[in-house]
N, C-alpha and C positions, 0 to 999 in steps of 0.2 A: 084262627090265628089272629092275634091282636093287631090292629092297624096302627097302634101307638108305639113309638120308640122311646125308650127311657132317655131322658135328657142327661147328657154328660159332656163336659168340655174335653174329656180324654177319649171320646168314642172313636176318633180317627187317628189316634197315636199309631205311628208305624216305626219299625226298626230299620235303620239305615246302616248297612255294613260298609265299613271304610274301604277305600281303595287298597289294593294289595301293598303298595309302597308306603301306606300310612301305618301299617302294622309291623310285625317282626316275623322274619322267616328264619329257617335253620335253627329252630328252638329245640333243644334236646331235653324233652320233658321226662321227668322221673317215671320209671316203670314200676314203682311201688304199688302194691295192690291195696294199700290203706285207703279207706274212704275219706278223701279230702278234696277241697276245691282246686288244689294245685297252684292257684294263682291268687294274689292279694294286691290291693292297690291303695295308695295314698293320693294326696293331691299333687304329688310330684313324681312318684316312682311306682313301678310294679315289681313284684317278686314272683319268681316261678320256680317251683321245685325241679331240680336239675338231675339228669341222669349222669352221675359222675363216678369214676372209679376211685378206689382208695379211700372210701369214706363217704359221708353225706355232704351235699352242697345245694345251694339255690342261687339263682341269678338275680341280680338287681339291675333294672333297666330304666331309662327315662320314660316317663309316662307318654304313651302314644296318643294321638288325637284322631278321631274319625274325620276331621275336617282339614288336616294338613299333616305333612310329614314332620318327623322330629328333626329340628334344624341341626345340621352338621353331625348327623348320626346315620350309620348304615342301616338300610332296611333289612338286608340279609346279614345276619350276624356272622362274624368270623368263626372258624371252627374252634378256636381257643379264645375264651373271653375271661375276664376277671369274675371269680365266683366267691361266695361266702362259704368257705370250705372247712371250718374248724370242727364240725361234727364228725365223729368216727363211724357213724352209721347213717343210713338214709334220713334226710329231712322229711318230716311228715306234714308239718303245718307251719305257716308263717302268718303274722298279723302286724299291721302298721299301727303306730300310735295315733289316736284321733287328735292328739294335742301337739304333735310334731311330725311333719311329713317326712322327716329324714330318719326317724327311729323305727326299726322293725325288730320284731321278736321271732325266734324260730324254735321249734321243738323237734326232736328226732328220736330214732330208735335207740340211741345210746343213753337215753334218760336225761339228757342235758337240755336246758333252756338257755339260749344265748341272745344277747341284745346287741344290735348293730347300729351304728350311726353312719349315714351316707354323706360324704362330702361332694359337692357339685363338681369339684376339680377331678373327681375320679373318672369322669366321662370325657375329659379333654383328649383330643387327637385319636379317638377310637378308630382303628382300622387304617391309620396312616402308616407310611413306610417305616418311620422311626418308632412306632408305637410298641411298647412292651407291656403286656397285661400284668397287672398287679392285683392279687386277691385281696378281698376285704378282710379285716380283722375285727373280731367282736370287742365291744367295750365292756362287756360283763358276761360271766359264765355262772350258771346256777346248776348245782347238782340236785335236780328236782325230784328224781326218782331212780330206784335201781332198775326199773323197767321202762318201757318206751313211753314217750310223751306224744299223745295223739292229737291234742288240740292246744292252742295258745290263744288268749283273748285279752285285749286291753280293756280297762275300765272306762266307761263312757264319760264320766264327769270328774273323777279324781285323777290327778297326775301321777304317773309312775307306779300304777298298780296293774299287775298282770296276773291272769288266771291260767293255770296249766292243768290239763287232765291227763292222767297216766293210766297204764294198764294195771296199776294197783287198785283201780276202780275208785279213785279219789280225785277231787279237784282241790288244788292248793292256790291260795292267793298270796302274792308276793309283793312286798314293798321294795322297789328296785333300789332304794337307797340303803337297804339293809337286807341282804339276801341270805344271811346265815341260817335263817329258819323261816318257814311260811308264817304269815300273820293269821291265817285261817285255813282250816282243812274241812272240806265238805265230804261226808261219808254216806254210806247206806246203799250204794249201787251194788247190785249183785252180779253184774257182768260188764262188758266193755261199754264205756261211755262213748256215745256216738256224736253228740253235739252239745254245745253250751251257748247260752245267750243271756246277756244282762238286759234288764229293763232300762228305759232312758235315763233314770237317775242312778242306776247302779245299786239300788237297795235290794233288789231281788235278782236271783239267777234261776233260769230254767234249764233243765238238762233232759236229754233223751238217752235211753240206754238199751242195750241188746236184750234186757229182761222185759222189754215191751212196756216200760213204765215211763210216764212223764212226771218229773219231780220239780218242786219249787223250793228254793233255799233262801235263807237269809245269809248272804255271803260274809257279813261281819261276825255273826255269832258262830258260824261253823256248825259242825255236828251233822246230824241227819236232817232230812228234808222236813219242812213244815207242811207241805202238801204233797200227796202222791196219788196218782190215778193211773188206771190202765189206759194206754194210748192205742196204738195200732197193733193188730193181731199178729202180723208177720214179724220175723226177727231181722229181716234185711234192713239196711240203713234207714234210720228215722232222723229227721232234722227238725229244729225248732227255731223260730224267730219271733221277736216281740212286734206287735202291731203298734209301734210308736207309743203314744200316751193314752191308748184306748183301754188299757188294762186287760188286754187279750193277747193270746199267743196263737201262732199258727204252727201246726206240725205237718210234716209230710212223712209218709211211710207206706207200708203194704198191709193189706188185709190177710186173713188166713188163707184166702184163695189166690193170693199174690196179685190182687188188684192194687194199682197205685192210688193212694188216697191223699186228700188234704183235709185237715180238720181245724176248726177254730174252737178255742177253749177260753172261758172266762177265768180269771186268776183268783177270784174269791174262794171258790171251793173246787177249782179245776173241773167245773162242769162242762160237758161238751155242748157247744152252741150249734155247730153244724159240721157235718162230714160229707165230702163229695168224693165220688169215684172218678178218677181222671181217665185211666185206660188200663190195659193189661201188659204194658211194656215192662222190661226187667231192670231198667236203669234207675238209680237212686235220684229222686227229685230234690234239687237244691232250691230252697225258697229265699226270696229277698223282698224286703218291705221298703216301700218309698213313702215318705211323709205326704205325698200327694194322695194317699189312700189307695195305692196300687200295689198289688202283690204279683211279683214275677216268679214264675216256676220254670226252671231249666232242668231237664232230665239228662243224666249221664248217658251217652250213647245216642241221644236224640239230636236231630238237626234243628229242632224248633224251640222257641221260648214262648210260653204262654203268659199272658198277663190279664189280671182281673181287677176290677174296681170294687172296693169294699163299701157297702152301704146297707144300713139297717140289718146287721148280722147276716148279710148275704154277700156272696161273691158273684159279680156280674162279668161274664167274659167280654173283654174288649176286642182283642184280636190275637194274632199269633205271628211271630217272626219266624219264617221258615228258611232253612238253609240245607243244601245237600251234604254239608260237612258236619259229621257228628261231633259234639263237644265232649272233651274229657274232663274239663273243669271250667269254672266261670266265677267271676266276682263282679261287684258293682263299685263304681267310683263314688266317693263321698259327694253329697249333693252340692256342697259349697264350691266344688271345682268344676261344675257344669258350665257349658257355653250357653248363657242365657240369650245371647244375640241370635242364636240359631234355633231358639225355642226347644232346646234339648232338656227334657225333664228327667232323664236317667241315662246312664251309660254303662254298658257291660263290657268286660274283657273276656273273650272266649278263647280257650286253649283247644286247638283242633289239630291233630296230626303233629306237624313240626312248626306250627305257626301260632301267633297270638294276634287276634284281630279285635279292634274296637267296634262296638255296635252302639250307635246313638239312637235313642228313642225320642222321637220328635213329635210335637203337636203342630200340624201344618197350619201356619198363620202367615199372612203377608205383612202384618204390622211391623214397623221398625222399632217402636217404643217397647219398653219393658212391660212384659205381660204379668202383672201382679197376681192375677187370678190363678195362674198355674205354677206360681213360685212361692209357696209358703216359706217362712224363714227356715234356714238349714242349721244343723249343728255346727257351732263355731269350733275353731281350733284352740280356743282358750279354755283351760280347765276351770271348773267351778270350785274345786276343793284341792287341797294337798292330800297326800296319802295319810299323813298323821291325823289330819282333821277328819277324814272319812272313817278311819279305824277308831277314832275317839267318839264317834257317834253322830257326827254332823251329816246333814243331808242337804243337798242343793240341787236345783233344777239345772238342766243343760243350759249353757250359754248359747244363744242363737245369733245368727248373722243374717242380715238382709242381703239377698242376692241382687238387689237393685243398686245399693250404694255401699255395701260392706259394713254398715253400722252394726255393732254388736249389742244385743239386748240382754240385759241382766235378768236372771230369774228371781224368784222370791228369796227373802232373807234365809240363810242357812238355818236349819232347825236341828236342835240337839236331841239325840235319842240315846238314853243310857243303854249300855250293853246288857244283854239277857243271857241266861244260861243256855247251853247247847240244847236244841230241841230234839224231840223224838218224833218219828214219822206219824202222821195222822192216818188212821185206818182208812182203806179205800172204800169200805162199805158205808162209812158214815162221814163224808167230807164236811168240814165246817162250812156253814152257810154264809160266812162273812164275805162281803164283796169289797174288794179293794177299790178305793177311789182313785181318780186320776192324779198323777203327780203334778206338783206345782208347775205352772207354765210361766212364760216370760211376760212381764208387765212392761208397758211402754212408759218411758220417762217423759212426762209432760209438764211444762212450766205452768205453775198455778197462777192465774191472774188474781186481781183483787176480788174477794168473795162478793157475790151478788145474789139476789133472789133466784132460787132454783126451781125448776119444774120437777115434781116427784119422779123418781126412777121407777120404771115399769119392770116388774118381775115376771119371768116366764112361768115360774112355778112357785108354790107357797114356800115361805122360809121354813127351814127345818130347825128343830130345837137343837141346842148344843148336845152332841152325842157323848155318852159315857164310853171310856175306853174298852170296858168289858162287854159292851152290847154290840151286836151286829148292826152294821149300817145298811139299812134297806131303803131309806127314803131316796127319792129322785134327786139328782144334783141340782143345786140352785144356780141358775145362770142369770147374771145381771146384764141387762141390755139397755144401752142409752136410748133416749127417745129419738124418734126419727125426724120429728118436725119441731124445731125450736126457732123462734123468730130471731133471737139475739145470738150472734156468733160467740160472744163471750160466755153466755150461759152454756152453749154446747160444749165449749172447751172445758169448763168447770165440771160439767156432768160426766164427760168422757173420762177425765182424770179421776173423779171419785169412783166411777164404775170400775176402772182398771185397778185402783187401789183395793177396793173391796173384793174383787175377784182374786187378786193376788193373795190377800189375807185368808180368804176362804180355802183356796187350794193348798196353801201352806198348812192350815189347820187340818185339812183332810189327810195330808201326808203324815202329820204327827199321829193322827188317829190310826192310820193304817199300820204304822210302826208299832204303836201300842198294842194293837190287836195281834200282831205277830208275836209280841212278847208274851201276851196272855196265853196265846196258843202254845207257846213253848213251855211256859210254866205249868200249864195243865198236863201237857204230855210228860213232863218230867215228874209231876206228882203221880201220874198213873204208873210210871216206870218205878218210882220209889215204893209205891204201895205193892206192886207186884213182887218186888225184891223182898219186902218184908214178909209177904205171905209165903214165898218160897222158903225163907229162912225159918 
């Protein structure tokens, strides 16, 4: 056994369950057998699928904290509370807008998607003697499908775009400003869609399906998947989540022998990077990714939450939060709403029995100052694009916010990508070797002083030639690093600004190349399809 321990600032992260009075009790959770997380959270509220008679409903409640009780709000909920009730059949999924903490979408067995806006006044005088519960009303209704809607998901960078997955085995993208028809329809699934996930810029969508396949789509182009591969061998619930801007996805599922598995896939050709067997339990594993490089795994029916640190294509076990109460569902809080003063790096909301309890994951440190090494910038609530700009072909990085001072960092300039014809699926036996490059990241705005002589910038790897859109990109990424020792402070500032500018331009160019590669892939697939049709004729 090695005497050396892998260095990690997250090695001692622990989960702290809130006191009972800091959560919610008397929660009447939905009894639907549909595989869903049951709970979703924004920076201000949580939504819980509710067990209601006479149709479908979900509850909207103020966000509980693991460190204090919700002010002027009962811990034990009254037997009758205001609900979002307009669905005529059980609500299966909810999702909060990443750009407005008061906007939530819901999908139900009635085939409807509804949009709700929460007013803070809705929670005044809850539980008081004169209080009369008033149900929430939707601000928009969408006839999304003649069959049930199993998942809803907001776009990460463009405002007012929502994806819905139905039992028609399609995913539809909606512009909430015009819901008469979907702006895009993703097809090709042969069975029930189990999970959807956007990449950080929203230019790609990954799905898992009961037909045991992992698919990658261009959500703007629509049509069939541009990448398809066999995922987990079992048909039980499979989930997928993007690993931030690493151009990799994580899936959880079951093997043919019913072992619970977690797999990492690179998104270029959907090649498998690593597959781990977790255990032989029966509950579906719900994965959640944190930009700290930590993957949380929570199994339905389990009392524990495992977490792993990703490094060099491997997952290193950190610890395990254990509880005697099994979870029925779970969600994680957006990172911009964490309590940095308590060194909280992640927060989960666990649905267990008739309660919802917050769980804070904390790095144990005694320092009172902001710990910048454990708090990378988080996704901001400001959208990068409008819906019309996104569907017109523009791409922009996430806007990030500093958790230290709330400053918002702008990403690279939006790039225009012309629309391409609907793609056909890529054969699984011959996946394209193209490797997607990382999406553009945020560049710091630095005031440029008067130019002065500069020390040459050091490159970690050789510069790559300008790639052609039709050629696979296989060279290692170029990382520009400012010199570590410069005598003059002015020189250092100039060099840092120049390095940031060049890095931003490089990442924006790689994003354009990736989109062009997708278009080339689509054109090739359509050409093969046309040739086959001619031969059959």
